[in-house]
BALOBA-1460 file (C-alpha; in Angstrom, 3 decimals):
// residues 344
<rec num="1" residu="m" x="36.048" y="-360.584" z="-26.933"/>
<rec num="2" residu="r" x="38.059" y="-357.380" z="-26.640"/>
<rec num="3" residu="i" x="36.267" y="-355.932" z="-29.675"/>
<rec num="4" residu="a" x="32.894" y="-356.720" z="-28.126"/>
<rec num="5" residu="a" x="33.949" y="-355.064" z="-24.863"/>
<rec num="6" residu="n" x="35.118" y="-351.978" z="-26.718"/>
<rec num="7" residu="l" x="31.799" y="-351.774" z="-28.595"/>
<rec num="8" residu="l" x="29.881" y="-352.016" z="-25.336"/>
<rec num="9" residu="a" x="32.002" y="-349.267" z="-23.832"/>
<rec num="10" residu="l" x="31.412" y="-347.032" z="-26.837"/>
<rec num="11" residu="a" x="27.680" y="-347.704" z="-26.622"/>
<rec num="12" residu="a" x="27.680" y="-346.760" z="-22.938"/>
<rec num="13" residu="l" x="29.578" y="-343.549" z="-23.670"/>
<rec num="14" residu="a" x="27.157" y="-342.691" z="-26.448"/>
<rec num="15" residu="a" x="24.176" y="-343.278" z="-24.175"/>
<rec num="16" residu="a" x="25.735" y="-341.112" z="-21.476"/>
<rec num="17" residu="a" x="26.440" y="-338.354" z="-23.977"/>
<rec num="18" residu="a" x="22.867" y="-338.507" z="-25.234"/>
<rec num="19" residu="g" x="21.602" y="-338.252" z="-21.663"/>
<rec num="20" residu="c" x="23.784" y="-335.199" z="-21.010"/>
<rec num="21" residu="a" x="22.538" y="-333.583" z="-24.211"/>
<rec num="22" residu="r" x="18.896" y="-333.896" z="-23.250"/>
<rec num="23" residu="t" x="17.094" y="-330.617" z="-22.863"/>
<rec num="24" residu="n" x="15.839" y="-329.732" z="-19.408"/>
<rec num="25" residu="y" x="12.440" y="-328.274" z="-20.358"/>
<rec num="26" residu="t" x="11.564" y="-327.315" z="-16.790"/>
<rec num="27" residu="s" x="14.702" y="-325.646" z="-15.498"/>
<rec num="28" residu="p" x="14.322" y="-322.640" z="-13.154"/>
<rec num="29" residu="a" x="15.761" y="-320.368" z="-15.849"/>
<rec num="30" residu="r" x="13.037" y="-321.442" z="-18.266"/>
<rec num="31" residu="y" x="10.249" y="-320.778" z="-15.752"/>
<rec num="32" residu="e" x="11.574" y="-317.240" z="-15.426"/>
<rec num="33" residu="q" x="10.867" y="-316.706" z="-19.131"/>
<rec num="34" residu="g" x="7.341" y="-318.102" z="-19.280"/>
<rec num="35" residu="l" x="5.313" y="-321.310" z="-19.478"/>
<rec num="36" residu="v" x="3.986" y="-323.489" z="-22.290"/>
<rec num="37" residu="v" x="1.743" y="-326.443" z="-21.423"/>
<rec num="38" residu="v" x="1.347" y="-329.162" z="-24.079"/>
<rec num="39" residu="l" x="-1.588" y="-331.590" z="-24.037"/>
<rec num="40" residu="g" x="-1.421" y="-334.679" z="-26.230"/>
<rec num="41" residu="g" x="-4.397" y="-336.461" z="-27.739"/>
<rec num="42" residu="a" x="-6.515" y="-339.346" z="-26.514"/>
<rec num="43" residu="g" x="-4.505" y="-342.368" z="-25.436"/>
<rec num="44" residu="g" x="-1.894" y="-340.386" z="-23.524"/>
<rec num="45" residu="g" x="0.184" y="-339.124" z="-26.430"/>
<rec num="46" residu="m" x="0.428" y="-342.664" z="-27.739"/>
<rec num="47" residu="m" x="1.937" y="-341.430" z="-30.997"/>
<rec num="48" residu="g" x="4.463" y="-339.230" z="-29.226"/>
<rec num="49" residu="e" x="2.760" y="-336.041" z="-30.375"/>
<rec num="50" residu="d" x="3.134" y="-334.218" z="-27.052"/>
<rec num="51" residu="s" x="6.878" y="-334.893" z="-26.807"/>
<rec num="52" residu="r" x="7.263" y="-334.026" z="-30.475"/>
<rec num="53" residu="v" x="5.555" y="-330.663" z="-30.031"/>
<rec num="54" residu="r" x="7.614" y="-329.883" z="-26.920"/>
<rec num="55" residu="g" x="10.915" y="-330.734" z="-28.554"/>
<rec num="56" residu="s" x="10.068" y="-328.826" z="-31.727"/>
<rec num="57" residu="l" x="9.127" y="-325.682" z="-29.810"/>
<rec num="58" residu="a" x="12.373" y="-325.801" z="-27.868"/>
<rec num="59" residu="a" x="14.359" y="-326.358" z="-31.076"/>
<rec num="60" residu="a" x="12.635" y="-323.318" z="-32.589"/>
<rec num="61" residu="g" x="13.933" y="-321.079" z="-29.819"/>
<rec num="62" residu="v" x="11.122" y="-321.174" z="-27.266"/>
<rec num="63" residu="n" x="13.229" y="-320.757" z="-24.125"/>
<rec num="64" residu="r" x="10.335" y="-321.029" z="-21.654"/>
<rec num="65" residu="a" x="9.407" y="-323.929" z="-19.425"/>
<rec num="66" residu="i" x="7.529" y="-326.489" z="-21.529"/>
<rec num="67" residu="e" x="5.440" y="-328.925" z="-19.515"/>
<rec num="68" residu="i" x="3.478" y="-331.914" z="-20.758"/>
<rec num="69" residu="f" x="0.176" y="-332.160" z="-18.932"/>
<rec num="70" residu="e" x="-0.682" y="-335.816" z="-18.349"/>
<rec num="71" residu="w" x="-4.450" y="-336.181" z="-18.497"/>
<rec num="72" residu="s" x="-5.139" y="-339.540" z="-20.146"/>
<rec num="73" residu="q" x="-6.919" y="-342.397" z="-18.378"/>
<rec num="74" residu="g" x="-4.909" y="-344.794" z="-20.524"/>
<rec num="75" residu="d" x="-7.701" y="-345.740" z="-22.903"/>
<rec num="76" residu="l" x="-8.261" y="-344.135" z="-26.289"/>
<rec num="77" residu="i" x="-12.068" y="-344.309" z="-26.293"/>
<rec num="78" residu="d" x="-12.496" y="-343.341" z="-22.634"/>
<rec num="79" residu="d" x="-10.331" y="-340.289" z="-23.192"/>
<rec num="80" residu="q" x="-12.579" y="-339.217" z="-26.044"/>
<rec num="81" residu="v" x="-15.952" y="-339.787" z="-24.395"/>
<rec num="82" residu="d" x="-15.539" y="-339.347" z="-20.601"/>
<rec num="83" residu="v" x="-16.396" y="-335.670" z="-20.295"/>
<rec num="84" residu="n" x="-16.621" y="-335.648" z="-16.500"/>
<rec num="85" residu="a" x="-13.144" y="-337.120" z="-16.001"/>
<rec num="86" residu="n" x="-11.698" y="-334.800" z="-18.622"/>
<rec num="87" residu="r" x="-13.259" y="-331.726" z="-17.030"/>
<rec num="88" residu="r" x="-11.789" y="-332.688" z="-13.655"/>
<rec num="89" residu="k" x="-8.360" y="-332.877" z="-15.279"/>
<rec num="90" residu="a" x="-8.982" y="-329.523" z="-16.971"/>
<rec num="91" residu="d" x="-9.741" y="-328.017" z="-13.573"/>
<rec num="92" residu="q" x="-6.362" y="-329.272" z="-12.355"/>
<rec num="93" residu="l" x="-4.705" y="-327.606" z="-15.330"/>
<rec num="94" residu="a" x="-6.451" y="-324.323" z="-14.525"/>
<rec num="95" residu="r" x="-5.122" y="-324.477" z="-10.967"/>
<rec num="96" residu="r" x="-1.623" y="-325.200" z="-12.310"/>
<rec num="97" residu="v" x="-1.751" y="-322.108" z="-14.540"/>
<rec num="98" residu="e" x="-2.983" y="-319.957" z="-11.658"/>
<rec num="99" residu="a" x="-0.212" y="-321.214" z="-9.371"/>
<rec num="100" residu="y" x="2.410" y="-320.394" z="-11.997"/>
<rec num="101" residu="e" x="1.053" y="-316.887" z="-12.498"/>
<rec num="102" residu="v" x="1.170" y="-316.240" z="-8.760"/>
<rec num="103" residu="q" x="4.807" y="-317.342" z="-8.605"/>
<rec num="104" residu="y" x="5.859" y="-315.695" z="-11.880"/>
<rec num="105" residu="p" x="3.530" y="-312.735" z="-12.471"/>
<rec num="106" residu="g" x="3.546" y="-311.097" z="-15.866"/>
<rec num="107" residu="r" x="5.201" y="-313.982" z="-17.728"/>
<rec num="108" residu="p" x="3.636" y="-315.286" z="-20.962"/>
<rec num="109" residu="v" x="1.573" y="-318.477" z="-20.703"/>
<rec num="110" residu="h" x="0.464" y="-320.574" z="-23.693"/>
<rec num="111" residu="l" x="-1.558" y="-323.777" z="-23.917"/>
<rec num="112" residu="v" x="-1.006" y="-326.090" z="-26.914"/>
<rec num="113" residu="g" x="-3.525" y="-328.924" z="-27.314"/>
<rec num="114" residu="v" x="-3.661" y="-331.775" z="-29.814"/>
<rec num="115" residu="s" x="-6.888" y="-333.545" z="-30.828"/>
<rec num="116" residu="a" x="-8.885" y="-334.445" z="-27.684"/>
<rec num="117" residu="g" x="-6.353" y="-332.502" z="-25.622"/>
<rec num="118" residu="t" x="-7.753" y="-329.316" z="-27.138"/>
<rec num="119" residu="g" x="-10.954" y="-329.929" z="-25.203"/>
<rec num="120" residu="l" x="-9.070" y="-329.855" z="-21.900"/>
<rec num="121" residu="a" x="-7.188" y="-326.717" z="-22.965"/>
<rec num="122" residu="i" x="-10.472" y="-324.911" z="-23.657"/>
<rec num="123" residu="w" x="-12.106" y="-326.149" z="-20.432"/>
<rec num="124" residu="a" x="-9.063" y="-325.064" z="-18.419"/>
<rec num="125" residu="l" x="-9.489" y="-321.552" z="-19.815"/>
<rec num="126" residu="e" x="-13.143" y="-321.622" z="-18.815"/>
<rec num="127" residu="d" x="-12.194" y="-322.737" z="-15.283"/>
<rec num="128" residu="l" x="-9.651" y="-319.971" z="-14.643"/>
<rec num="129" residu="s" x="-10.610" y="-317.803" z="-11.694"/>
<rec num="130" residu="a" x="-11.394" y="-314.120" z="-12.071"/>
<rec num="131" residu="g" x="-8.269" y="-312.183" z="-12.957"/>
<rec num="132" residu="a" x="-6.337" y="-315.196" z="-14.247"/>
<rec num="133" residu="r" x="-5.597" y="-315.188" z="-17.968"/>
<rec num="134" residu="v" x="-3.266" y="-316.752" z="-20.506"/>
<rec num="135" residu="t" x="-1.430" y="-315.138" z="-23.375"/>
<rec num="136" residu="g" x="-2.704" y="-317.478" z="-26.077"/>
<rec num="137" residu="t" x="-3.794" y="-320.996" z="-26.949"/>
<rec num="138" residu="v" x="-3.095" y="-323.221" z="-29.959"/>
<rec num="139" residu="l" x="-5.476" y="-325.990" z="-31.061"/>
<rec num="140" residu="l" x="-4.072" y="-328.676" z="-33.371"/>
<rec num="141" residu="a" x="-6.599" y="-331.011" z="-35.070"/>
<rec num="142" residu="s" x="-9.222" y="-330.264" z="-32.455"/>
<rec num="143" residu="s" x="-11.916" y="-332.876" z="-31.809"/>
<rec num="144" residu="l" x="-14.161" y="-330.354" z="-30.070"/>
<rec num="145" residu="g" x="-17.523" y="-329.893" z="-31.753"/>
<rec num="146" residu="a" x="-17.519" y="-327.249" z="-34.478"/>
<rec num="147" residu="r" x="-20.339" y="-325.366" z="-32.728"/>
<rec num="148" residu="y" x="-18.929" y="-325.618" z="-29.209"/>
<rec num="149" residu="d" x="-19.258" y="-322.228" z="-27.497"/>
<rec num="150" residu="l" x="-15.690" y="-320.902" z="-27.378"/>
<rec num="151" residu="a" x="-16.708" y="-317.469" z="-26.063"/>
<rec num="152" residu="p" x="-15.807" y="-318.018" z="-22.367"/>
<rec num="153" residu="a" x="-12.390" y="-319.382" z="-23.385"/>
<rec num="154" residu="l" x="-11.815" y="-316.592" z="-25.904"/>
<rec num="155" residu="d" x="-12.512" y="-314.083" z="-23.155"/>
<rec num="156" residu="k" x="-9.605" y="-315.542" z="-21.135"/>
<rec num="157" residu="v" x="-6.820" y="-315.000" z="-23.698"/>
<rec num="158" residu="d" x="-4.957" y="-311.752" z="-24.252"/>
<rec num="159" residu="d" x="-3.856" y="-312.539" z="-27.803"/>
<rec num="160" residu="a" x="-6.010" y="-315.189" z="-29.476"/>
<rec num="161" residu="i" x="-6.937" y="-318.841" z="-29.808"/>
<rec num="162" residu="y" x="-5.351" y="-320.275" z="-32.947"/>
<rec num="163" residu="s" x="-6.968" y="-323.351" z="-34.486"/>
<rec num="164" residu="f" x="-5.125" y="-325.351" z="-37.154"/>
<rec num="165" residu="n" x="-7.768" y="-327.275" z="-39.127"/>
<rec num="166" residu="s" x="-7.712" y="-329.754" z="-42.000"/>
<rec num="167" residu="i" x="-10.610" y="-330.981" z="-44.117"/>
<rec num="168" residu="a" x="-8.321" y="-333.885" z="-45.141"/>
<rec num="169" residu="d" x="-8.127" y="-335.232" z="-41.566"/>
<rec num="170" residu="t" x="-9.722" y="-338.702" z="-41.799"/>
<rec num="171" residu="v" x="-9.497" y="-339.341" z="-38.035"/>
<rec num="172" residu="l" x="-11.766" y="-336.354" z="-37.469"/>
<rec num="173" residu="s" x="-13.999" y="-336.961" z="-40.478"/>
<rec num="174" residu="i" x="-14.555" y="-340.683" z="-39.815"/>
<rec num="175" residu="g" x="-13.469" y="-341.530" z="-36.272"/>
<rec num="176" residu="v" x="-14.874" y="-338.503" z="-34.444"/>
<rec num="177" residu="t" x="-18.034" y="-338.566" z="-36.539"/>
<rec num="178" residu="m" x="-18.598" y="-342.107" z="-35.230"/>
<rec num="179" residu="t" x="-17.594" y="-341.582" z="-31.581"/>
<rec num="180" residu="g" x="-18.776" y="-337.999" z="-31.212"/>
<rec num="181" residu="s" x="-16.778" y="-334.895" z="-30.366"/>
<rec num="182" residu="v" x="-14.811" y="-334.736" z="-27.109"/>
<rec num="183" residu="d" x="-17.421" y="-332.364" z="-25.651"/>
<rec num="184" residu="r" x="-20.175" y="-334.896" z="-26.533"/>
<rec num="185" residu="n" x="-22.361" y="-332.177" z="-28.080"/>
<rec num="186" residu="g" x="-21.587" y="-332.729" z="-31.720"/>
<rec num="187" residu="s" x="-20.298" y="-335.165" z="-34.285"/>
<rec num="188" residu="v" x="-18.502" y="-332.728" z="-36.611"/>
<rec num="189" residu="a" x="-15.122" y="-331.620" z="-35.259"/>
<rec num="190" residu="g" x="-13.996" y="-328.030" z="-35.354"/>
<rec num="191" residu="g" x="-10.526" y="-329.204" z="-36.376"/>
<rec num="192" residu="l" x="-12.115" y="-330.585" z="-39.525"/>
<rec num="193" residu="v" x="-14.404" y="-327.791" z="-40.770"/>
<rec num="194" residu="g" x="-13.525" y="-324.896" z="-38.473"/>
<rec num="195" residu="f" x="-15.390" y="-323.372" z="-35.530"/>
<rec num="196" residu="s" x="-18.515" y="-321.240" z="-35.791"/>
<rec num="197" residu="p" x="-20.526" y="-319.440" z="-33.088"/>
<rec num="198" residu="p" x="-23.513" y="-321.416" z="-31.809"/>
<rec num="199" residu="d" x="-26.828" y="-320.640" z="-33.485"/>
<rec num="200" residu="g" x="-28.493" y="-317.608" z="-31.972"/>
<rec num="201" residu="s" x="-25.293" y="-316.235" z="-30.436"/>
<rec num="202" residu="p" x="-25.567" y="-312.559" z="-29.450"/>
<rec num="203" residu="e" x="-23.462" y="-309.957" z="-31.185"/>
<rec num="204" residu="y" x="-20.798" y="-309.712" z="-28.479"/>
<rec num="205" residu="v" x="-20.114" y="-313.449" z="-28.814"/>
<rec num="206" residu="r" x="-19.711" y="-313.079" z="-32.570"/>
<rec num="207" residu="k" x="-17.391" y="-310.165" z="-31.912"/>
<rec num="208" residu="l" x="-15.222" y="-312.372" z="-29.696"/>
<rec num="209" residu="y" x="-15.021" y="-314.994" z="-32.452"/>
<rec num="210" residu="k" x="-14.102" y="-312.328" z="-34.975"/>
<rec num="211" residu="e" x="-11.427" y="-310.655" z="-32.885"/>
<rec num="212" residu="k" x="-9.877" y="-313.525" z="-30.940"/>
<rec num="213" residu="l" x="-10.309" y="-316.719" z="-32.969"/>
<rec num="214" residu="v" x="-7.721" y="-317.257" z="-35.702"/>
<rec num="215" residu="q" x="-8.441" y="-320.265" z="-37.920"/>
<rec num="216" residu="i" x="-5.683" y="-321.610" z="-40.156"/>
<rec num="217" residu="p" x="-6.843" y="-324.251" z="-42.660"/>
<rec num="218" residu="w" x="-4.423" y="-326.770" z="-44.098"/>
<rec num="219" residu="w" x="-3.426" y="-326.156" z="-47.697"/>
<rec num="220" residu="p" x="-1.260" y="-328.202" z="-50.105"/>
<rec num="221" residu="g" x="1.747" y="-325.929" z="-49.623"/>
<rec num="222" residu="d" x="2.023" y="-327.208" z="-46.050"/>
<rec num="223" residu="v" x="3.324" y="-330.494" z="-47.460"/>
<rec num="224" residu="v" x="6.791" y="-328.942" z="-47.696"/>
<rec num="225" residu="l" x="6.647" y="-328.601" z="-43.900"/>
<rec num="226" residu="g" x="5.752" y="-332.258" z="-43.430"/>
<rec num="227" residu="n" x="2.039" y="-331.621" z="-42.841"/>
<rec num="228" residu="l" x="0.046" y="-333.818" z="-45.225"/>
<rec num="229" residu="g" x="-3.272" y="-332.688" z="-43.790"/>
<rec num="230" residu="d" x="-3.558" y="-335.875" z="-41.735"/>
<rec num="231" residu="h" x="-4.527" y="-335.983" z="-38.069"/>
<rec num="232" residu="l" x="-1.054" y="-335.456" z="-36.624"/>
<rec num="233" residu="g" x="0.444" y="-333.631" z="-39.592"/>
<rec num="234" residu="s" x="0.345" y="-330.345" z="-37.690"/>
<rec num="235" residu="t" x="2.675" y="-331.859" z="-35.047"/>
<rec num="236" residu="n" x="5.463" y="-332.432" z="-37.572"/>
<rec num="237" residu="p" x="8.624" y="-330.716" z="-36.241"/>
<rec num="238" residu="l" x="9.041" y="-328.602" z="-39.377"/>
<rec num="239" residu="f" x="5.445" y="-327.433" z="-39.182"/>
<rec num="240" residu="i" x="5.676" y="-326.653" z="-35.464"/>
<rec num="241" residu="r" x="8.824" y="-324.637" z="-36.002"/>
<rec num="242" residu="a" x="7.451" y="-322.682" z="-38.963"/>
<rec num="243" residu="r" x="3.825" y="-322.170" z="-37.939"/>
<rec num="244" residu="v" x="3.321" y="-322.678" z="-34.195"/>
<rec num="245" residu="s" x="6.527" y="-321.391" z="-32.611"/>
<rec num="246" residu="p" x="6.060" y="-317.854" z="-34.061"/>
<rec num="247" residu="i" x="2.684" y="-317.698" z="-32.312"/>
<rec num="248" residu="v" x="4.192" y="-318.728" z="-28.972"/>
<rec num="249" residu="l" x="7.059" y="-316.273" z="-29.461"/>
<rec num="250" residu="g" x="4.653" y="-313.437" z="-30.243"/>
<rec num="251" residu="r" x="5.644" y="-313.166" z="-33.889"/>
<rec num="252" residu="r" x="2.506" y="-314.823" z="-35.271"/>
<rec num="253" residu="g" x="4.409" y="-315.961" z="-38.350"/>
<rec num="254" residu="a" x="2.911" y="-316.303" z="-41.807"/>
<rec num="255" residu="i" x="-0.621" y="-317.447" z="-41.074"/>
<rec num="256" residu="r" x="-3.678" y="-317.567" z="-43.257"/>
<rec num="257" residu="e" x="-6.955" y="-316.887" z="-41.527"/>
<rec num="258" residu="a" x="-10.310" y="-318.395" z="-42.413"/>
<rec num="259" residu="p" x="-13.455" y="-316.214" z="-42.271"/>
<rec num="260" residu="p" x="-13.897" y="-315.627" z="-38.514"/>
<rec num="261" residu="e" x="-17.597" y="-316.492" z="-38.282"/>
<rec num="262" residu="t" x="-17.805" y="-319.219" z="-40.877"/>
<rec num="263" residu="a" x="-16.907" y="-322.895" z="-40.630"/>
<rec num="264" residu="v" x="-14.601" y="-323.684" z="-43.507"/>
<rec num="265" residu="a" x="-15.781" y="-326.743" z="-45.387"/>
<rec num="266" residu="s" x="-13.918" y="-326.388" z="-48.639"/>
<rec num="267" residu="a" x="-10.317" y="-326.782" z="-49.675"/>
<rec num="268" residu="s" x="-10.159" y="-323.437" z="-51.475"/>
<rec num="269" residu="a" x="-7.185" y="-321.297" z="-50.482"/>
<rec num="270" residu="p" x="-8.235" y="-318.601" z="-47.974"/>
<rec num="271" residu="a" x="-7.349" y="-314.935" z="-48.196"/>
<rec num="272" residu="r" x="-4.120" y="-313.934" z="-46.525"/>
<rec num="273" residu="a" x="-3.812" y="-311.242" z="-43.879"/>
<rec num="274" residu="a" x="-2.232" y="-308.006" z="-45.092"/>
<rec num="275" residu="d" x="0.332" y="-307.562" z="-42.322"/>
<rec num="276" residu="l" x="1.150" y="-310.919" z="-40.794"/>
<rec num="277" residu="n" x="4.296" y="-309.897" z="-38.984"/>
<rec num="278" residu="g" x="2.903" y="-306.862" z="-37.229"/>
<rec num="279" residu="p" x="2.189" y="-306.548" z="-33.513"/>
<rec num="280" residu="p" x="-0.314" y="-308.944" z="-31.969"/>
<rec num="281" residu="r" x="-3.901" y="-307.853" z="-31.994"/>
<rec num="282" residu="p" x="-5.040" y="-306.071" z="-28.812"/>
<rec num="283" residu="a" x="-7.116" y="-307.939" z="-26.272"/>
<rec num="284" residu="a" x="-10.833" y="-307.471" z="-26.783"/>
<rec num="285" residu="r" x="-12.229" y="-306.628" z="-23.362"/>
<rec num="286" residu="l" x="-16.008" y="-306.416" z="-23.125"/>
<rec num="287" residu="a" x="-17.312" y="-303.837" z="-20.671"/>
<rec num="288" residu="s" x="-20.547" y="-305.728" z="-20.320"/>
<rec num="289" residu="r" x="-18.845" y="-308.988" z="-19.237"/>
<rec num="290" residu="g" x="-19.894" y="-310.009" z="-15.761"/>
<rec num="291" residu="s" x="-18.250" y="-313.413" z="-15.411"/>
<rec num="292" residu="s" x="-16.437" y="-316.104" z="-17.341"/>
<rec num="293" residu="a" x="-19.543" y="-318.299" z="-17.508"/>
<rec num="294" residu="p" x="-20.754" y="-319.243" z="-20.984"/>
<rec num="295" residu="m" x="-22.301" y="-316.154" z="-22.581"/>
<rec num="296" residu="r" x="-24.649" y="-317.822" z="-24.986"/>
<rec num="297" residu="a" x="-28.094" y="-316.242" z="-24.865"/>
<rec num="298" residu="a" x="-30.674" y="-318.838" z="-23.860"/>
<rec num="299" residu="g" x="-32.995" y="-319.548" z="-26.701"/>
<rec num="300" residu="a" x="-31.893" y="-316.484" z="-28.634"/>
<rec num="301" residu="r" x="-32.664" y="-316.655" z="-32.294"/>
<rec num="302" residu="g" x="-32.101" y="-314.080" z="-34.972"/>
<rec num="303" residu="p" x="-34.705" y="-312.966" z="-37.510"/>
<rec num="304" residu="a" x="-35.687" y="-315.336" z="-40.265"/>
<rec num="305" residu="k" x="-33.180" y="-315.335" z="-43.084"/>
<rec num="306" residu="s" x="-34.080" y="-315.015" z="-46.698"/>
<rec num="307" residu="a" x="-32.676" y="-317.332" z="-49.328"/>
<rec num="308" residu="p" x="-28.949" y="-316.670" z="-49.730"/>
<rec num="309" residu="g" x="-27.863" y="-314.641" z="-52.706"/>
<rec num="310" residu="p" x="-24.902" y="-315.509" z="-54.889"/>
<rec num="311" residu="a" x="-22.439" y="-313.696" z="-52.597"/>
<rec num="312" residu="e" x="-23.962" y="-314.762" z="-49.283"/>
<rec num="313" residu="k" x="-23.151" y="-317.721" z="-47.056"/>
<rec num="314" residu="s" x="-25.177" y="-320.852" z="-47.701"/>
<rec num="315" residu="r" x="-26.110" y="-323.810" z="-45.501"/>
<rec num="316" residu="f" x="-25.072" y="-327.430" z="-45.893"/>
<rec num="317" residu="v" x="-26.199" y="-330.100" z="-43.441"/>
<rec num="318" residu="d" x="-26.848" y="-327.288" z="-40.918"/>
<rec num="319" residu="w" x="-23.259" y="-326.056" z="-41.030"/>
<rec num="320" residu="s" x="-22.279" y="-322.678" z="-42.432"/>
<rec num="321" residu="v" x="-20.025" y="-322.931" z="-45.425"/>
<rec num="322" residu="a" x="-18.328" y="-320.194" z="-47.355"/>
<rec num="323" residu="a" x="-19.637" y="-319.180" z="-50.751"/>
<rec num="324" residu="p" x="-17.536" y="-320.606" z="-53.613"/>
<rec num="325" residu="a" x="-14.434" y="-318.542" z="-54.145"/>
<rec num="326" residu="p" x="-13.999" y="-316.872" z="-57.547"/>
<rec num="327" residu="a" x="-11.680" y="-318.540" z="-59.997"/>
<rec num="328" residu="r" x="-8.054" y="-317.713" z="-59.295"/>
<rec num="329" residu="p" x="-5.392" y="-317.204" z="-61.964"/>
<rec num="330" residu="a" x="-2.676" y="-319.792" z="-62.290"/>
<rec num="331" residu="t" x="0.129" y="-319.237" z="-59.781"/>
<rec num="332" residu="d" x="3.791" y="-319.398" z="-60.644"/>
<rec num="333" residu="e" x="5.475" y="-322.215" z="-58.736"/>
<rec num="334" residu="a" x="8.125" y="-319.906" z="-57.307"/>
<rec num="335" residu="v" x="5.441" y="-317.601" z="-55.928"/>
<rec num="336" residu="f" x="3.472" y="-320.583" z="-54.599"/>
<rec num="337" residu="f" x="6.313" y="-321.860" z="-52.422"/>
<rec num="338" residu="a" x="7.644" y="-318.441" z="-51.456"/>
<rec num="339" residu="e" x="4.183" y="-317.369" z="-50.290"/>
<rec num="340" residu="t" x="4.187" y="-319.530" z="-47.160"/>
<rec num="341" residu="g" x="7.176" y="-317.775" z="-45.580"/>
<rec num="342" residu="g" x="8.924" y="-318.742" z="-42.389"/>
<rec num="343" residu="h" x="10.414" y="-322.001" z="-43.637"/>
<rec num="344" residu="p" x="13.138" y="-323.293" z="-41.316"/>
């Protein structure tokens, strides 16, 4: 009996110690440093992805307030298909960001969305009032349509919108193709093949995509960071610490960008940026911008295109795909694993 009592006492002490060791993600000191808002996927973060992202960012040295924005209706399918309810929640998020910026002017603000939560992150950017902006936004396994017009959201970030995509994501390739994208305007998810400007987009929209959309496709080397290319692989703590936290901290990390105006539909390794640890790219401010409303030209269509040459982009099921990459020489294993950089 005494042994059992002692074990219970030890268990209580351990639980108390664990409670004391919990991180306070919303302490006043953290709000003074900045704000990160994490949005889980459909079902209310049912796989713990929002808490996992928050904890991993904090463990990586993000000393800002990290809030989880609760937006789910409690049903997986409803969260994916109820655009009106989701847009109302996104409007609430926009007001939350504005309130923070009034109270803490000049602090960095980042939004990090997972799966369907990326739709609310983008809509919140669209809903920001004139003068309100965020530092940057991260999209993980986005279920937004690949041709959704990101221009109004891109125009609201000072750094960039970073989208981590994976052609190996079966939830996006099968599930979202069946249910439709979270914006209800497409069946192919941008988190699967990458985002492209809508057909007929004017030049200034394409410029926004080129300058402020950074697409990072999954590649096999990410396996060492716990990301197998699956739907929630990009929320693995190792991956968040190595790939996402540098973006939030303004270091950008070792990222590999896809062609800015082309949806990536192949598993070929993309070209790497020359200086990945340099200063963040400057904000692209358009003098002709009149409002944050969608800037897609109504009915605009470019001139008829001739048949693509061997080095041009081709079309496949009405989605732009990159021309086949030239054969690459065999890579030494040491170089292969050292190339990723930033491993914890």
